[in-house]
C-alpha positions in Angstrom: -57.2 56.7 11.8 -55.5 54.4 14.3 -58.6 51.9 13.6 -57.6 52.3 10.0 -54.4 51.3 10.5 -54.9 48.2 12.6 -57.4 46.7 9.8 -54.5 46.9 7.4 -52.7 43.5 6.9 -49.0 43.9 8.0 -48.0 42.4 4.6 -49.1 45.7 2.8 -47.6 48.0 5.8 -44.3 46.4 5.2 -44.5 46.7 1.6 -45.4 50.6 2.0 -42.2 50.5 4.5 -39.7 49.0 2.2 -41.1 51.6 -0.8 -40.3 54.5 1.4 -36.9 53.0 2.3 -35.7 52.8 -1.4 -37.4 55.7 -2.4 -34.7 57.5 -0.4 -31.9 55.6 -1.8 -30.3 56.6 -5.3 -31.9 54.8 -8.1 -28.2 54.0 -9.6 -27.3 52.0 -6.7 -30.9 50.3 -6.0 -30.4 49.1 -9.8 -27.3 47.8 -9.4 -28.2 45.7 -6.2 -31.6 44.5 -7.1 -32.5 42.6 -9.9 -36.2 43.0 -11.3 -37.8 40.5 -8.9 -36.3 42.5 -5.8 -33.6 39.9 -5.3 -30.1 40.7 -4.9 -28.1 40.3 -7.8 -24.6 38.6 -7.2 -21.3 39.1 -8.9 -19.8 35.3 -9.1 -15.7 35.1 -8.9 -13.8 32.1 -10.2 -10.9 31.5 -7.8 -9.1 28.6 -6.1 -10.6 29.1 -2.6 -8.0 26.7 -0.8 -5.0 25.5 -2.5 -3.4 22.2 -1.1 -0.4 23.0 0.8 2.9 21.3 -0.5 3.3 19.2 2.7 -0.2 17.6 2.0 0.4 16.4 -1.4 0.4 13.0 -1.9 4.1 11.5 -2.7 4.6 10.1 -5.8 6.4 6.8 -4.3 4.3 3.8 -4.7 5.1 2.6 -1.4 5.3 4.3 1.9 8.7 3.5 4.4 7.0 0.6 6.6 5.5 -0.9 3.3 9.1 -0.5 1.8 10.6 -2.0 4.6 8.4 -5.2 5.0 8.9 -5.8 1.0 12.8 -5.3 1.1 12.9 -7.7 4.5 10.6 -10.3 2.9 8.2 -10.7 5.5 5.7 -12.9 4.0 1.9 -11.6 4.5 0.9 -14.5 7.0 3.9 -13.0 9.2 2.8 -9.5 8.9 -0.6 -10.9 10.0 0.8 -12.5 12.8 2.6 -9.6 14.2 -0.8 -7.9 14.6 -2.4 -11.0 15.8 0.0 -13.1 17.6 -1.5 -16.4 18.7 -1.7 -15.2 22.8 -3.6 -12.0 21.5 -6.0 -14.2 19.5 -6.4 -16.8 22.9 -7.1 -13.4 24.5 -10.2 -12.8 22.1 -11.1 -16.4 22.3 -11.5 -16.0 26.2 -13.4 -12.8 26.1 -15.8 -14.1 23.4 -16.0 -17.3 25.9 -17.0 -15.0 28.7 -19.9 -13.4 26.6 -21.0 -16.7 25.4 -21.4 -18.0 29.0 -23.0 -14.6 30.2 -25.6 -15.0 27.5 -26.3 -18.7 28.5 -25.2 -20.5 25.6 -22.9 -23.4 27.3 -22.5 -25.5 24.1 -20.5 -23.1 22.2 -16.7 -23.0 22.0 -14.0 -21.5 19.6 -10.5 -22.2 19.3 -7.6 -20.1 18.4 -7.6 -21.8 14.5 -11.2 -21.0 14.0 -10.8 -17.4 15.4 -7.5 -17.0 12.8 -10.2 -18.1 10.1 -12.7 -15.6 10.9 -10.2 -12.8 11.2 -8.7 -13.9 7.9 -12.2 -13.7 6.3 -12.9 -10.4 7.8 -9.7 -9.2 6.2 -10.3 -10.8 2.8 -14.0 -9.4 3.1 -12.3 -5.9 3.3 -11.0 -5.8 -0.1 -12.9 -8.3 -2.0 -16.4 -6.6 -0.9 -19.7 -8.2 -1.6 -23.2 -7.2 -0.7 -23.8 -9.9 1.8 -21.3 -11.9 3.8 -23.7 -15.2 2.7 -22.9 -14.5 -0.7 -19.4 -15.7 -0.6 -20.4 -19.3 -0.1 -22.9 -18.7 -3.2 -22.3 -21.4 -6.4 -22.5 -18.2 -8.7 -19.0 -17.5 -10.3 -19.1 -14.2 -9.7 -19.4 -14.1 -5.8 -18.2 -17.6 -5.1 -15.1 -17.9 -3.0 -13.4 -21.1 -2.6 -11.2 -19.8 0.3 -14.1 -18.9 2.6 -16.5 -21.6 1.5 -13.6 -24.4 2.0 -12.4 -22.9 5.5 -15.5 -22.9 7.6 -19.0 -23.4 7.5 -21.7 -20.4 7.1 -23.2 -21.3 10.5 -20.0 -21.4 12.1 -19.1 -18.2 10.7 -22.2 -16.2 11.8 -21.9 -18.1 15.3 -18.6 -16.8 15.8 -19.7 -13.3 14.3 -22.5 -13.3 16.7 -20.7 -13.7 20.0 -17.2 -12.1 19.1 -16.0 -9.8 22.1 -12.7 -8.5 22.3 -13.0 -7.1 25.9 -15.0 -8.1 29.1 -18.6 -6.7 28.8 -19.3 -6.7 32.5 -16.8 -4.4 33.2 -17.5 -1.6 30.7 -16.1 1.9 31.4 -18.8 4.1 30.5 -16.3 7.1 29.9 -14.3 5.1 27.2 -16.5 5.2 23.7 -14.3 2.4 22.0 -14.0 0.3 25.6 -15.5 -3.1 23.7 -12.8 -2.8 21.0 -9.9 -0.8 23.2 -7.4 -3.8 23.3 -7.5 -4.5 19.7 -7.1 -0.6 19.1 -4.2 -0.9 21.6 -2.5 -3.7 19.9 -2.7 -2.5 16.4 -1.2 1.1 17.7 1.6 -0.9 19.4 2.8 -2.9 16.5 2.5 -0.2 14.0 4.7 2.2 16.2 7.4 -0.9 16.4 7.3 -1.2 12.6 7.5 2.9 12.3 10.5 2.8 15.0 12.3 0.2 13.2 12.8 2.2 10.0 
C-alpha cells in the first residue's frame, strides 16, 4: 500500500485531500463561498475609500499669498528671477563650472555671467514651453522655432555650457549627501522662498 501511495502523483493526492475537506463543511456555505470552477466569489461594494480631508482641498483663490504679494508690489519677472539668481550667485555658478572645465582638461572654454543668465533663462523657458528636444527651439519650423532662444545664444554654445555646468565643487563630493552637486542651488531657492513667505 505504501508503495502504491508513493506512485500516485501529488496532484491527485491534493485533490483527494481537498475533496475530503469540502465534504466535511455544510454544502450551503460551500456554495456561497465558491463558484462553479472552485474560485472564491467576491461580493463587491461601492463606497468612497478615503475622502479628501477639508484642509487638503485646493483653495478657490487663483493666487497664493506670495504670488499676490509679488503681483500687488509690482515686481517685474526679471526682478523676481534675480531674487533667486543674483549676480554673485550666478558668478559662483560660473566659477564652479570653470573648476569643472579645468578638471576635464578643456582650457579653451570660459563662461560669463551674461551667458549663464541666458542659459538659465532658456532652461526656465523650456520648463513651460516644452519641446521633445532642446535643439528644436532653433528649428525653422513655425511650430517649434523660438526666436528668443535662437537670437540669444548659439546652439553649440548652449550645449557646451550645458555639458560643463556645475553648481558645487566636484572634487569635494560628500558621499552622504545625495544632492551635493546641486546643494547650493537648493539652499538658495529655500532661502529666498523663506524670505518671501516671511514678508507676508
